[in-house]
C-alpha positions, 0 to 999 in steps of 0.5 A, spaced: 796 539 833 793 542 839 788 546 841 787 551 847 781 552 849 779 558 854 773 559 856 770 566 859 764 571 860 765 578 859 765 583 864 759 587 867 757 592 862 761 589 856 757 588 850 759 582 845 760 588 839 766 590 844 768 583 844 768 583 837 772 589 836 777 587 841 778 580 838 779 583 832 784 587 834 787 581 838 787 578 831 791 583 827 796 585 832 797 579 836 795 572 834 795 573 827 803 574 827 805 568 831 808 563 828 805 557 831 798 559 831 794 555 825 788 558 827 783 561 832 775 561 833 771 565 838 765 562 840 758 563 844 755 558 848 747 557 846 745 560 852 749 567 850 752 568 856 759 564 856 764 565 850 771 561 849 777 562 845 779 556 841 786 557 839 789 551 834 797 550 835 802 547 831 805 543 837 806 544 844 812 548 844 808 554 840 803 554 846 809 556 851 812 561 846 805 564 845 804 564 853 810 568 854 809 573 849 802 575 852 806 577 858 809 583 854 803 585 850 798 591 850 794 588 846 793 582 849 792 586 856 786 589 852 783 583 850 784 580 857 781 586 860 774 585 858 773 578 860 771 575 867 774 569 868 781 566 872 785 566 865 785 558 865 785 554 859 785 547 857 789 543 852 787 538 847 791 534 842 788 532 836 788 525 834 784 526 828 781 531 824 775 531 820 774 536 815 
């Protein structure tokens, strides 16, 4: 399993409610339909200005497939358009999971 961590801030004038609404739509219409995505978690830092999308993937190939599919998705474009950031992400391999 691999985790992609994509940090971002909201563009000026975008509310957290708008983020949650866009995130729900992104989940329902795109992320939730991708075979390689196991789980997705939207988080906010303790200072309230920074956010991150944590996406749990089955394997590295799934990440590549989802990144490719994002390029042709209007719902992805809408979700990403409210974010202020360079679109970068980091990928981590899960060594051990504690539930």
